[in-house]
N, C-alpha and C positions, 0 to 999 in steps of 0.2 A: 505494500500499501504506499504511494507516494503522496502522503498529505501536503507537503510543501508545494507539490504541482497542483493539487488541487485548489489550494488557497491562492495559487498566484492567479489561476483560472478565474476563480470567482472575482478576485481584486481587479482583473483586467477586463470583465465583462464576456469571458469566453465561455459558451453554452457548455455545461457539463453532461456527460452521458448518464444514463440510468444506472449503468455500471458503478460510475464513480461515486453517485449519489448512495448507492447502495453500500459501496465501501465505506463511505463517510459515515453512514448511520451504524455500521458494524462497529467501526472505530469507536463511536461515542460510548457504545455498551462495553466493549471490551476494555477500555481505558486506554488504548492504543494512542487515542487522540487527547492531548493535554487540554486542560481549561484554557490555556493561553491561545491553542490553535481554534477551539471551539468558538472563544469569544472573537477571534480575528475571522472566522467564517460568517458569524453572525453580523459583525459589522460590515463586512464587504458586501453581504446580501441587503444590508440594511442601505447602503450607499448606492449600489448597483442594481439591485433588483434581480429577479428570476424572470425567465421566461415561462410561459404557460406549461410548456412540457417539462421544465424543470421544477415547477411549482408541484405538478401532479407527482413526478419522479420522487422529490423528497417527502411527500405526504406518504405515499405507498413504501417507501424505504424506511420511514420510522414505523408506520403501521407495522410491517412485517419483520421489524427488529424484536418484536414479542410475539404473544399469542393472539390470535382473533378469536374471539367467542363464537360460540355455537349456542343456539338456544332451540328448545322444544316446548313451547308455551301456547296455552290456549288463547292468547291476544297478541297483538303487535307489539314489538320491541321497540319503543320510541326515546327520544330524549330531547333536551332544549340545553342550548349553550348560549351565553352572554359574553359579549366582547369586553366586557367590564366597566364598571362605573362606581359611583358613590351611592352608598345606601341601596344597593342592588341585591336584595335577599331573595328575589323571586323563585330561585330553586326550592328553597326551605319550604315554600308553600305548594309551588306547581307539582313538585314530584309526587308528593302523597295525593294531591287532588287527581292528577292523571290515572295514579294507581286505583283510585277509588272509583274511576269512570271505566275500569276494565283493562287498561294497558299497563305494561311492564316497563320499567324505568331503570336500566342499570345505568347510572348517573355517574361518570369519571369526571370528577372535578378537580380544580387546581387551588394553589394557594394565592396570597396576595401577589400582585404583579405591579410594579412600578407605585403610582399613587393609589390605585383601587385596591379595594378587599378582595379576599379569597374565600369560596365556599367551604373550603376544607378548616381555614382557621376559624371561621364562625362556628362550625360544628364542634370543632375541639375544645370550644369553651363549655360545653357540655360534658360534665364528670364522666370519665369511662368511655366516652363514645370512640369508637375505633374506625380510624379511616383507611387502614391498610389491612386487607383481608386476604386468605389464601382463595385461589380461584374458585374451588369447589363450595366455600362457605358463602361466597359472593352469589353465586349463581342460586344457592339454595334459598337464600335471604329474598334475593328479587323473586324467586318463584312462589315463595309462602307469603310474602308480605305485599309484593307488587312493585317494590321501590327499594333503592338502597343508592344512597350517594356517599361514594367513598373517593379515594385517591387512586391513581394509577398506579398498581402495584408492580413489582419487578417484571411481571409477564406483559404488563400492558404497554405497548410503546415506550420501552425504556429509553430508546435514544431521544424521545421528545423529553423525556422527564430530565434527562442531563442537561439538553440544549434549553429547556424552558428555564430552568434555574440559573442558568448562566446569563440568558438574555435579561433577567430581571437586574443584574449588576453590572451591565456592560451598556445601558442606554440604547439596546436594540429592540425594546418592546413593541415601538410602533410600526415595525416592517410589516406590511401587508402580506407579504409572502411567507414570512415567518409565522405570523398569526394564522394563516390559512393551513400552513403544513402542521403547525401545533395543533389546532383545533381538531381539524378533521382525521389526523392520524390517531388520536385517542379515540375519537367517536365512532370511526371506521372499525377499530379493533374492538369495540363493545358489541359488534354483530348487529347493528341498528336497522330497523325497515324504514324509520321516519325520523327526521331531525328538523327542528324549528331553531332558528338562529335570531337571536336579539342583538342586532347590530347597533351600538349606542353612537349617537352623534351629539356634538356640542363639547363644551370647554372641560367638561368632567370626564370626557370619554378620551380615549387613546386617539381618536380621529375627529378633528372639530368641523373639517369640511365636509359637507353634505354629499359633495361630488365623491371625494376619496370613500367616505362610508359607504356609499353606494357600491363603488369599485370593490371594497372588500367583501360586501354581500354578495355582488355577482361572482366574485371570486371563489366563495365558499359554496354558494349555491351549484355553480357549474362543476366544481370539483367534486361535490358529495353526490350529485346527480349521476355524475360520469362514472361513479363508482357503484352505482346501482342502489343508493340510497335516497328515498323521495325526502326532498328537501326544500324549504322555503326560508326566507329571511324576512324579518320585519326590522325597518328602522324605527328606534325609538330615542326619545329626548332625554338628553343628559347635560341641559343647562342648570338644573337643580338636583339634589338628592331624589331618588325615586322614593325611598322611605324617609322619615324624618329621624333617622338615627346612622351614624357611622362609626365603625368599630365592632369587634366581633361579638363579644357577648352581648352588645347593646343591640346589634342588627338581629342576633337570635332571639333576643327578648321580644323585638319588635314583630319578628314572624310569628312567634307564638302569641303574641297577644292578637294580632290578626286572625290567626287560627280559630282563637277562641272569641272571636268577633268583638275585640276591644280595639279602639284606636286604628281603624282600617284606613291607612293613607289612600286617598282616591286614586292617586296615580298608580301607586302600586298594584291596586286592584285592577286597574285597567289594562294595564301591561299583563299582568297575572292572565286574565281572562283573554286577551287577544292571542298571546301565545299559546295559552292551553287550547282555545277554540281551533286554530289553525292546525295544530299538532293532531288533534283526534281525528280531524277531517283527513290530514294525509296518512293517519293510520287505518283508515277506513271504518272507524266506530260511528261517525256521524257522516251524514250527507253533505253538510256545508260548514263553515267555520261558524256561522251564526248560532247553529244547533250546538256545536261544541263549546261555545261560551256560555251558553245557557246550562250545560251539563257541568262544566266546572264550577259555575256560580252556585249551582244547587248542592253540590257535594261539599263546598266550603261552608255554606250557609246551614247545613243539615248537620254538620260536625264529622262527617264521614272522612274529609281530609283530616281533620285533627286526628281521629282514631288511627289512620294509616300512618301519619307522623310519629305517633306515640310506638306504634308496633315497631316501626323501622329503628327508632332510638333505642328500644329495649334489645332488640334482636342484635344491634351494633355495639350492646354493651352500656350502654347510657340508663339513668334512672327510670324506673317502671312509672314514677310519679311526675314526670318531667311538666307534662301539659298541665297539670293541675298546681303543680308547686314549683314553677320555673325561678320564682325569686328566691327559694331555698336554695336551688342547686347552681344557677349561673354566677359566675364571679361577679363581685361589686367593687369599684375602685373606691379607696378610702376618702377621696378629697373631690368635692363638687364645688363648681364654681359657674354662676350665672353671666354669661356674657350679655350685655345689654346694648341697646341703641343709644349713640350719643346724640340724636337730631330726630326730628319729626319728618315723617314722609312715607314714600313707599319702597320696598326693596326692588331695586330694578336689575340688581346682576348678582351673581354669586361665583366667585372664583374657586371652581370646585376641585382644581388642582392644588390649589392653596390649603382647602379644606383635607383632603386627602394627605398632603404633606404635614399637617398639624397632627393627625391621627398617627402618623408614622413617627414623628417626634415625640408625641406622648408614650411611645412605645408599643403601638398597636400594629406597625408594620414594619417590614425589614428595609434595613440600610444596606447590610451584608447577607448573603446568602445562608449563612448558619445563625443569624440573630434569633434569639429567643424572644418570643412576643408576650407583652403584658396583654392577656386576652380581655382584660376587664375595662381598659380604657377607651376613651373615645368621646363622642358627642351625640346627644340626643335632643330632642325638641327644636330641631333645626328650623328656622322660618323659611317660608317659601317666597319664590319670586311673586311680585305683585302684592304682597302682603303691606298692610298700612301697618306702620309702628311710630311709637311717640317715644321721646328720649326717656330711657330707663326701661321700656319693654324688652323683652328675653328675643335675645337673636339664636341663642343656643346653649345648652348647659354643657360644660366641661366636666368629664370625668376623668380624674388623673391620680396618679400615686401620691403626690405631695403637692405643696403649694408652690414650690419652684418650679416644676413642670407647667403648671398654668402660667406662670409669668413668663415663661420662656416661649408661649405660642400665643398667648392672648393679643397681643398688638398685631402679628401677622393674620390672625384669625378674624379680628374685628375689620382690618382692612379688606377682607375677602367679601365682606357685603357692601354693596353699593345702595346708598340712599338717596332718591330723587324726590322732588317735588310732586312730578306726575306719575301717574300710575302706568307701566307697561303692559302691553298686550299680551295675554296668556298664550303659552307655546304648546299645541298638541302633544301630548306625551307619544301617542301612537301614530307612526307616520307610514310611509309607504311599504307594500309588499311586494318582496323581490321573489320571483318564481322561476 
């Protein structure tokens, strides 16, 4: 394997062959490729990009670097993936809701990436919850419960697992080519029959430009459909948090409150119903997405989705009474501070990248690949765009380990909120469907 030659080709924009991409994926798994070489590859791809053929080749090479799941279940095997944002805890609500509708959801999720939170980190705020399972146990839980949200184990796209972690610390997260290959390699390895992609657009997303976001959606949809998995993508807004919380245990608490019918953020509900309705249609469980939305709504309101979530948590090692007693089990930060407005007006903008960085600075996200997270810290009660505020009104509540941490982030966090005299027009949370 001539890794320097492969790196020089990527650096110079020379098209790599399928064989070279397969060699590179195998080297990531075997350890023959160093972190420095993997980082160089990621940076070269980020700068020069890949051709469509290379993108598909890298996706399949990373998928085939491990096991590809095979299923024999009485319903469709489906999944959802988000490209990441602030307060995006849809997976924790949607996976059990889909299971309650008759689908099977083997959801392979990731950790925090860049300024955005990760589903696995949120779930690991639940005491005892296991995110890494043997393949046989994973398949059994999916068959018995209908859903399991776990990480990619050693057998699922291990080449992507290594490259994914390196991207987080080499400023190469935003590459459409690497995003596409990373997402699809894990999803295709899960043996899916249908997939819905939530492609975020806005200042809190990895892609701010709607044109680029649609390009990513098209890249993902074409790649997955080309591999035989029925796939659609929905563009959704990330100019403000999807839920009113940012941080691992806080977002988990927010999702549990939602499932229990308490404090259901309208934006979070709209995105959850839209994605779930389209996915049930892709899986053939309903005739159209509107019928699917109705079913998702029914299983949430009836408590069936909550029951599935409780079963999943218990099967994965978490508390049997989490749904009823989440305040007892989820970690809580020892120091709370109310960040308040300094003037009267309307919130006209929120710098969500700054908000995400605040969570990282508090200890809720990673600066280095091996950082240990404080799962209790973050923000909640976050004010929304267009909201009227007066001086002294709450903009958000900071959950921190100590007073010093609050002082270190409060100035930047306050400047993340723009307050004007005129009210801004609302931005639709659910946008275009890409098929």
